[in-house]
C-alpha distance (Angstrom), angle and dihedral (degrees) to the residues before:
residue distance angle dihedral
X1 . . .
X2 3.79 . .
X3 3.80 125.3 .
X4 3.81 88.2 -107.5
X5 3.83 91.1 53.0
X6 3.82 91.5 48.8
X7 3.81 90.1 47.4
X8 3.77 93.2 48.6
X9 3.80 94.1 46.2
X10 3.81 93.7 48.8
X11 3.81 94.1 41.9
X12 3.79 93.0 -125.4
X13 3.75 126.9 132.5
X14 3.78 123.0 -155.0
X15 3.77 116.1 -108.5
X16 3.82 91.3 -125.0
X17 3.81 92.8 52.0
X18 3.79 90.4 47.7
X19 3.81 90.9 51.7
X20 3.81 90.1 49.3
X21 3.80 92.6 48.7
X22 3.78 91.8 48.1
X23 3.83 88.4 50.7
X24 3.80 88.9 51.5
X25 3.81 91.8 -123.5
X26 3.80 108.6 172.5
X27 3.80 93.4 -138.2
X28 3.81 91.6 53.6
X29 3.79 92.2 49.0
X30 3.80 91.6 48.9
X31 3.82 89.0 52.0
X32 3.80 92.8 45.8
X33 3.82 91.9 51.7
X34 3.80 90.7 44.0
X35 3.82 91.0 53.3
X36 3.80 101.6 37.4
X37 3.81 103.6 24.0
X38 3.82 94.4 82.5
X39 3.80 90.2 49.5
X40 3.83 92.6 51.4
X41 3.80 89.1 46.9
X42 3.84 90.4 50.8
X43 3.81 91.5 50.9
X44 3.80 90.7 50.5
X45 3.82 93.1 49.4
X46 3.82 90.2 48.3
X47 3.79 88.0 52.5
X48 3.81 89.1 58.8
X49 3.79 101.8 -101.4
X50 3.80 121.2 145.2
X51 3.77 117.9 -111.9
X52 3.80 91.6 -103.9
X53 3.81 92.7 48.2
X54 3.84 90.8 46.1
X55 3.83 90.4 53.6
X56 3.80 91.6 48.0
X57 3.77 93.0 46.3
X58 3.79 90.7 48.9
X59 3.77 88.3 60.4
X60 3.80 89.7 50.3
X61 3.81 90.0 50.5
X62 3.80 92.6 53.4
X63 3.80 91.4 45.8
X64 3.82 87.5 55.1
X65 3.82 89.7 47.8
X66 3.81 88.9 53.3
X67 3.79 91.1 50.6
X68 3.81 94.1 46.3
X69 3.80 106.1 30.1
X70 3.80 92.8 110.0
X71 3.82 87.5 59.0
X72 3.81 94.0 60.1
X73 3.77 110.3 102.4
X74 3.77 135.3 167.4
X75 3.78 101.0 -139.1
X76 3.79 92.6 156.9
X77 3.79 136.3 13.8
X78 3.80 92.9 -98.4
X79 3.83 91.4 58.9
X80 3.79 101.7 99.1
X81 3.77 130.7 171.1
X82 3.80 88.7 -128.8
X83 3.81 90.9 55.7
X84 3.76 90.9 48.0
X85 3.82 90.8 48.4
X86 3.80 90.6 47.8
X87 3.80 90.2 54.6
X88 3.80 91.8 51.1
X89 3.81 89.6 48.1
X90 3.82 92.6 49.3
X91 3.81 90.4 52.2
X92 3.81 92.6 47.9
X93 3.83 90.9 48.6
X94 3.81 90.2 50.0
X95 3.84 89.7 49.8
X96 3.80 89.0 50.2
X97 3.80 92.9 53.6
X98 3.82 92.2 45.1
X99 3.82 90.3 53.3
X100 3.81 90.6 47.6
X101 3.80 91.2 51.0
X102 3.83 90.9 54.1
X103 3.80 93.8 50.6
X104 3.81 115.7 97.0
X105 3.81 113.6 -109.0
X106 3.79 114.3 -116.8
């Protein structure tokens, strides 16, 4: 198991990666998306989204991460980046289904 796999499975993010992401370094963002993108996609598929919708929603999730990354804090041991990311994803999925419900059926 690679370090990225261990990180993803435990929901933790390395301090150096977090600093890079908060500094909006392109290499850190590429690494973050490489590590966590498949997990976000998996959550979206499990929530019933199509592949195309899951890919689009993944981009929305990472845009939200970019807008809120300074708000992520580890106040206690159970505060993980993966948990925070899962919450953002759940909210984006719920938004997706609400929008779909409002669209007229054709």
